[in-house]
C-alpha positions in Angstrom: 3.2 8.5 9.3 6.4 8.3 11.3 5.7 4.7 12.0 5.1 4.0 8.4 8.4 5.6 7.5 10.1 3.6 10.2 8.5 0.4 8.9 10.1 1.0 5.5 13.4 2.0 7.0 13.3 5.7 6.4 14.5 8.2 8.8 12.7 11.5 9.6 13.9 14.2 7.2 11.8 17.1 8.5 10.6 18.5 11.8 7.2 17.4 12.8 5.6 20.8 12.1 7.0 20.7 8.6 5.6 17.2 8.1 2.2 18.2 9.3 2.2 21.2 7.0 3.3 19.0 4.1 0.5 16.5 4.8 -2.1 19.3 4.9 -0.8 20.6 1.6 -0.6 17.3 -0.2 -3.8 15.8 1.1 -6.0 18.9 1.1 -4.3 21.0 -1.7 -5.6 21.7 -5.1 -3.4 20.0 -7.7 -5.4 18.1 -10.3 -5.5 14.3 -10.2 -3.3 14.0 -13.3 -1.1 16.1 -15.5 0.0 15.6 -19.1 3.2 16.8 -20.8 2.9 17.1 -24.6 5.7 17.1 -27.1 5.0 18.8 -30.4 7.0 19.1 -33.6 5.8 21.5 -36.4 2.3 21.5 -35.0 2.1 17.7 -34.7 1.8 15.9 -31.4 4.7 13.4 -31.2 4.8 12.4 -27.5 3.2 12.6 -24.2 3.8 11.8 -20.5 0.9 11.4 -18.2 1.7 11.7 -14.5 0.2 12.3 -11.1 1.5 12.6 -7.5 1.5 9.9 -5.0 1.5 10.3 -1.3 3.0 9.2 1.1 6.5 8.6 0.0 9.6 8.3 2.1 10.0 11.0 4.7 6.3 11.9 4.5 7.0 13.4 1.1 5.3 12.8 -2.2 6.5 11.3 -5.4 5.8 12.0 -9.1 4.4 8.8 -10.7 4.7 8.5 -14.5 1.7 6.5 -15.6 2.3 6.6 -19.4 5.2 7.7 -21.6 4.5 7.5 -25.3 6.3 8.7 -28.4 5.0 8.2 -31.9 7.0 5.7 -33.9 8.3 8.3 -36.4 9.8 10.4 -33.5 11.4 7.5 -31.6 15.1 7.5 -31.0 15.3 11.3 -31.6 15.4 12.5 -28.0 11.7 13.1 -27.4 11.4 10.5 -24.7 14.5 11.7 -23.0 13.2 15.3 -23.2 10.0 14.3 -21.6 11.8 12.4 -18.8 14.1 15.3 -18.1 11.1 17.7 -17.9 9.4 15.3 -15.5 12.5 15.3 -13.3 12.5 19.1 -13.3 8.8 19.2 -12.3 9.5 16.7 -9.5 12.3 18.8 -8.2 10.2 22.0 -8.4 7.4 20.3 -6.5 9.7 18.9 -3.8 9.0 15.3 -4.7 11.3 12.7 -3.2 11.4 10.7 -6.3 10.0 9.9 -9.8 8.6 6.4 -10.2 7.1 4.4 -13.1 6.7 0.9 -14.3 7.0 -0.8 -17.6 6.0 -4.3 -18.8 8.8 -6.8 -18.3 8.3 -7.8 -22.0 8.7 -4.2 -23.2 12.3 -4.6 -24.1 12.5 -1.3 -26.1 11.2 0.7 -23.1 13.6 -1.1 -20.7 16.5 -0.3 -23.0 15.4 3.3 -23.2 15.3 3.7 -19.5 18.6 2.0 -19.0 20.1 4.2 -21.7 18.9 7.2 -19.7 20.8 5.9 -16.8 17.8 4.6 -14.7 18.3 1.4 -12.8 15.6 -1.2 -12.3 14.2 -1.2 -8.8 13.6 -4.9 -7.9 12.4 -4.3 -4.4 8.6 -4.3 -5.0 6.0 -6.5 -6.6 3.1 -5.0 -8.5 -0.5 -6.2 -7.7 -3.6 -5.4 -9.6 -7.3 -6.2 -9.4 -9.7 -5.4 -12.2 -13.1 -3.9 -11.4 
């Protein structure tokens, strides 16, 4: 894992014992494969954020990966998406994640504008690959 971090240009952030303990916790712990945050208004579901944890991330840590963020059309531009994103960040901090990551389609201009309005920058350092089964 140290070599992997070195390959990606990361420097060790924890002593080896702490890294080993973190690996055991993350690989052999009991968190579920996915979590979902739900946003309700007057008993109606108006938004959701589905996420899971990815390991390894820089420094032999883990990251929170947002798989889907969706807000119903009637609730858009009313702060629901920002509320969900803020809550995801709080969860990531509480779980000692090194970062929150997600993707959006390049053609999804509304999503891109939303993320930029939240102050998030596009990370252009990776390519996305996919194979269908």
